[in-house]
C-alpha positions in Angstrom: 75.0 88.2 139.4 74.9 90.1 136.1 73.0 88.3 133.3 75.2 86.7 130.6 73.8 87.8 127.3 73.6 85.4 124.3 76.3 87.5 122.5 78.7 87.0 125.4 78.0 83.2 125.4 78.9 83.2 121.7 82.0 85.3 122.2 83.4 83.1 125.0 83.0 79.8 123.2 86.3 77.9 122.8 87.1 74.3 122.0 88.1 72.0 124.9 91.2 71.0 122.9 92.9 73.0 120.2 90.1 72.4 117.7 86.4 72.3 117.8 84.7 68.9 117.8 81.5 68.5 115.7 79.4 68.5 118.8 81.0 71.8 120.0 80.5 73.4 116.6 76.8 72.4 116.6 76.3 73.8 120.0 77.8 77.1 118.9 75.8 77.2 115.7 72.6 76.7 117.8 73.5 79.7 119.9 74.1 81.8 116.8 70.8 80.7 115.3 69.0 81.7 118.5 70.3 85.2 118.0 69.2 85.2 114.4 65.7 84.3 115.5 65.5 86.5 118.5 63.1 89.5 118.4 65.0 92.7 118.0 68.1 91.0 116.8 68.6 89.2 113.5 71.2 87.8 111.2 73.4 91.0 111.3 73.8 90.9 115.1 74.4 87.2 115.0 77.1 87.5 112.4 78.8 90.2 114.4 78.7 88.0 117.6 80.2 85.1 115.6 82.8 87.2 113.9 84.0 88.4 117.3 84.2 84.8 118.5 86.2 83.8 115.4 88.5 86.9 115.8 89.1 86.0 119.4 90.0 82.5 118.3 92.7 83.8 115.9 90.7 82.8 112.8 90.7 86.4 111.4 94.0 87.4 109.8 93.7 91.2 109.8 91.6 94.0 111.2 91.7 96.9 108.8 90.0 99.5 110.9 91.2 102.7 112.6 90.2 101.5 116.0 90.9 98.3 117.9 93.7 97.0 115.8 96.0 94.3 117.3 99.2 95.9 116.1 100.1 99.1 114.3 100.8 97.3 111.1 97.4 95.5 111.1 95.8 98.5 109.4 96.4 101.7 107.6 93.3 103.7 106.7 92.9 107.0 104.8 89.9 108.9 103.5 90.5 110.8 100.3 87.5 112.9 99.2 84.6 110.5 99.1 86.8 107.4 98.9 88.3 105.2 101.6 91.7 103.6 101.1 92.4 100.6 103.3 95.7 98.7 103.6 94.7 95.1 103.6 97.8 92.8 103.8 95.7 89.9 104.9 94.3 89.6 101.4 97.7 88.5 100.1 97.5 85.3 102.1 94.0 84.1 101.3 95.3 81.3 99.0 98.6 80.6 100.7 98.1 77.1 102.1 101.4 76.9 104.0 100.9 80.3 105.6 97.3 79.4 106.6 98.4 76.1 108.1 101.1 77.9 110.1 98.5 80.3 111.4 96.2 77.5 112.4 93.4 78.6 110.1 93.8 75.4 108.0 94.4 72.0 109.7 97.8 70.4 109.4 96.5 68.1 106.7 93.6 69.9 105.2 91.2 68.1 102.9 90.3 70.0 99.8 87.6 69.8 97.2 88.8 70.7 93.7 86.9 72.6 91.0 87.1 72.6 87.2 85.6 75.3 84.9 86.0 74.4 81.2 84.0 75.1 78.1 81.2 76.7 80.2 80.9 73.6 82.4 81.5 73.9 86.2 82.1 70.8 88.3 83.9 69.5 91.5 85.8 66.5 92.6 86.7 65.4 96.2 90.5 65.3 95.5 93.0 66.5 93.0 92.3 64.5 89.9 93.4 64.9 86.2 92.1 68.4 85.3 90.8 69.1 88.8 93.7 71.2 90.1 92.1 74.3 91.5 91.0 74.2 95.2 87.5 75.3 96.0 88.0 76.9 99.4 84.3 77.2 100.0 83.4 73.5 99.4 86.5 72.6 101.5 85.7 74.8 104.4 84.2 72.1 106.6 87.0 69.7 106.1 90.0 72.1 105.9 89.2 74.8 108.5 88.8 73.0 111.9 87.8 76.1 113.9 85.6 77.8 111.3 81.9 77.9 112.3 79.6 77.5 109.3 76.1 78.9 109.7 73.4 77.6 107.3 70.7 79.9 106.2 67.8 79.8 103.7 67.6 82.7 101.2 64.3 82.5 99.4 64.3 78.7 98.8 68.0 78.2 98.4 70.4 77.0 101.1 73.5 79.2 101.7 76.4 78.8 104.1 77.9 81.7 106.0 81.5 81.7 107.1 83.8 84.4 108.5 86.3 85.5 105.9 89.7 85.0 107.5 91.3 87.5 105.0 89.0 90.2 106.3 88.1 93.4 104.5 86.6 95.0 107.6 84.3 94.5 110.6 82.1 91.4 110.5 83.2 90.3 107.1 81.5 87.1 106.0 81.4 85.1 102.8 78.0 83.4 102.0 77.9 80.7 99.4 75.5 78.2 97.9 75.6 74.8 99.5 75.1 73.3 96.1 78.0 74.5 93.9 76.9 77.0 91.3 79.1 79.0 88.9 79.9 82.6 90.0 77.8 84.1 87.2 74.5 85.9 86.9 71.4 83.7 87.6 68.5 85.6 86.2 66.4 87.2 89.1 67.8 84.7 91.6 71.0 86.6 92.0 69.0 89.8 92.9 66.3 88.0 95.0 68.9 86.2 97.1 70.7 89.5 97.7 67.6 91.2 98.8 66.5 88.3 101.0 69.9 88.4 102.7 69.4 92.1 103.4 66.0 91.4 104.9 67.4 88.8 107.3 70.3 91.1 108.5 67.9 93.5 110.2 70.9 95.8 110.5 71.5 99.0 108.4 75.3 98.9 109.0 76.0 96.0 106.6 76.9 96.3 102.9 76.9 93.2 100.6 78.6 92.8 97.2 79.0 90.3 94.4 82.0 89.9 92.0 81.3 88.4 88.6 83.9 86.3 86.8 86.8 88.6 85.9 85.4 91.4 88.2 87.4 90.7 91.3 86.4 87.1 92.0 89.2 84.8 93.3 87.0 81.7 93.4 84.3 80.4 91.0 81.9 78.9 93.5 78.8 81.2 93.7 79.1 83.6 96.7 78.5 87.0 98.0 80.5 88.9 100.6 79.0 91.0 103.4 80.6 93.3 106.0 79.6 95.8 108.6 81.1 98.8 106.8 79.8 101.7 104.6 80.6 101.9 100.9 81.0 105.5 99.6 79.0 104.8 96.4 75.7 104.8 98.4 76.3 108.5 99.0 76.8 109.3 95.3 74.6 111.9 93.7 72.1 111.0 90.9 73.5 111.8 87.4 70.6 110.6 85.3 67.2 109.2 86.3 65.5 106.8 83.9 61.8 107.2 84.9 60.3 104.2 83.1 62.5 101.8 85.1 63.1 104.0 88.2 66.8 103.1 87.7 69.3 106.0 88.2 72.8 106.4 86.9 75.1 107.7 89.6 77.7 110.5 89.5 80.6 108.1 89.8 84.0 107.5 88.1 82.6 104.3 86.5 79.1 103.7 85.1 77.0 102.7 88.1 73.2 102.2 88.2 71.1 102.3 91.4 67.6 101.0 92.2 65.8 101.7 95.5 62.9 99.4 96.4 60.6 100.5 99.2 58.9 98.0 101.5 55.4 98.5 100.1 56.5 98.1 96.4 56.3 94.9 94.5 59.9 93.7 94.7 59.7 91.2 91.9 58.3 93.8 89.5 60.9 96.3 90.4 63.8 93.8 90.2 62.6 92.8 86.7 63.9 96.1 85.4 67.3 95.7 86.9 67.4 92.1 85.7 66.7 93.2 82.2 69.5 95.8 82.3 72.0 93.2 83.6 71.0 90.6 81.1 71.3 93.2 78.2 74.9 93.9 79.3 75.9 90.3 79.7 74.4 89.3 76.3 76.6 91.8 74.5 79.6 89.5 74.6 81.2 86.7 76.7 83.7 89.4 77.9 81.0 91.4 79.7 80.9 91.0 83.5 79.7 93.0 86.5 79.7 93.9 90.2 76.7 94.3 92.5 76.4 96.1 95.8 73.4 96.0 98.2 72.2 97.4 101.5 68.9 97.6 103.3 68.5 100.8 105.3 65.3 102.3 106.8 63.1 99.8 105.0 64.6 100.6 101.6 66.4 97.8 99.7 69.1 99.4 97.4 70.9 97.6 94.6 73.8 99.0 92.6 74.9 97.5 89.3 78.4 98.3 87.9 79.0 96.9 84.4 82.6 95.6 83.9 84.7 94.0 81.1 86.8 90.9 81.6 89.8 91.8 79.5 93.4 92.7 80.3 93.8 96.2 81.7 90.2 96.3 83.1 90.6 94.0 86.2 92.8 96.4 88.1 94.3 99.9 87.7 97.7 100.0 86.1 99.3 101.4 89.2 97.9 99.0 91.8 98.9 95.3 92.1 95.6 93.8 93.2 92.4 93.3 91.4 89.4 95.5 92.0 86.1 93.8 93.0 82.8 95.1 94.2 84.2 96.6 97.4 86.9 98.7 95.5 84.7 99.9 92.6 82.2 101.1 95.3 84.8 103.4 96.8 86.2 101.3 99.7 89.5 100.6 98.1 91.5 97.7 99.6 95.2 97.8 98.7 97.3 94.7 99.4 100.8 96.1 98.9 102.0 98.6 101.4 104.1 100.5 98.9 101.0 101.0 96.8 99.1 102.3 99.8 101.8 104.7 100.9 102.0 106.1 97.4 98.3 106.6 96.9 97.4 107.9 100.4 99.3 111.1 99.4 97.1 111.5 96.3 93.9 113.6 95.9 90.4 112.5 95.0 91.0 113.2 91.3 93.8 110.7 91.2 91.6 108.0 92.7 88.8 108.8 90.2 91.4 108.4 87.4 92.3 105.0 88.7 88.7 103.9 88.7 88.0 105.4 85.3 90.7 103.1 83.8 88.3 100.2 84.6 85.2 101.7 82.9 83.8 100.0 79.8 83.9 101.8 76.4 81.5 104.8 76.4 79.8 103.5 73.2 78.9 100.3 74.9 77.4 102.2 77.9 75.4 104.4 75.5 74.0 101.3 73.9 73.2 99.8 77.4 71.4 103.0 78.5 69.2 102.9 75.4 67.5 100.0 77.1 66.5 102.3 79.9 65.1 105.1 77.8 
C-alpha cells in the first residue's frame, strides 16, 4: 500500500460531526506541529498543509489565483508592468457576521471578545460592555470559529497564534497574532525580531509576510502580521539610493520604501538596530505617522522593507479605489475588493498604477528629513 504522508493526513482531517471537538482540534494541531518539527520541512510546509485542510473544509472564502479556482468569479488576476492586480471579493465579507454565520465560518451563536482603544490605552472585555463595542476577531477566534485550527508558535520568547485567514489574499494566507493582546503599533526591535524569527521558522522561500500599522491598512487593532505563499513585486525593485553607514537602501518605487538585507553570518541585532532607528525617527515626527513592513527569507538572506505612511484622510487609499491599501498593496500585489474598480484598472498601464500609489506617499520634505538620519 502507498505510504500516507503527514501532509495527506492533515488534508483529510474532518470532524466526526459538523464541527470539530476540542479533542479533534488538538489531534490535528499535533499533526501540524510534527510537520513543523520534521527535518526538511518547517512551518511553511505545515501552514500550507493546514491551509489546504481549512480550504477543503470550506473555511476559506476565496481563492484569488489564476489556477485552481472553484468558480470563474472566485478570482480575476492581471499583471500590469511590475504590479499584480487581484480581484479579492472575499475581503468585503471579513467583518460581516451574518454572512460568516451563513457560510459556517462563525458558529450560529458566536462568542466575541470586545476591544477598546481610547486615549492611547488598549484593552479587552469578554462581552459587549459600555464603551467596548468593537469585536476583536483574533481574541474571539477560538470561541467564534468552530472549525478554525489555531496553531501556537513561539517567536523569540513571545507566544503567537497562527490561523488561516478566511478572507484570503492568496495561497496559504495566515494571520499570526500575539496571544497576549498588544496594540497594533511599533514595538521597538521586537516588531522586527518577531518578523525575522517567523521567517526563520518558515524554512520556505515562497512566503512573504507583512505588517499594517494603525491607519496603514489595518482592520483590527490586536497586534498581528499576515503571511502568504505569494511573491510581492517590491522585492524585485531596483536600488535608487544606498546609504552605506546603515546598509539600508531606498528602492526605485512609487512610494518611499527602504530595504535591508541581513545575511546569515551577520549580527542580526546590530543590523536591525539601524532599521529600528529609522522607523522610530519616522514615528516620532508626529502621532499621524504610521508604516508598513514586508519581509521574506530567501537563500539565507532575511530582507525587511519599511514603507513610511501617514494616517490622514486621502492617504489610506487611492482616490479611485474603494478599499484601503495595506502592506500587500503598497508592495505591488494590489487587492481590489470591488469588481467595477478591478475591471476599470485592469485596462490601465503601469504608469497609472504608479500614480495611484504615489497618492499615498508622504510629503517629500518629511522624507528628506527622514533620510537625513541615514546619511
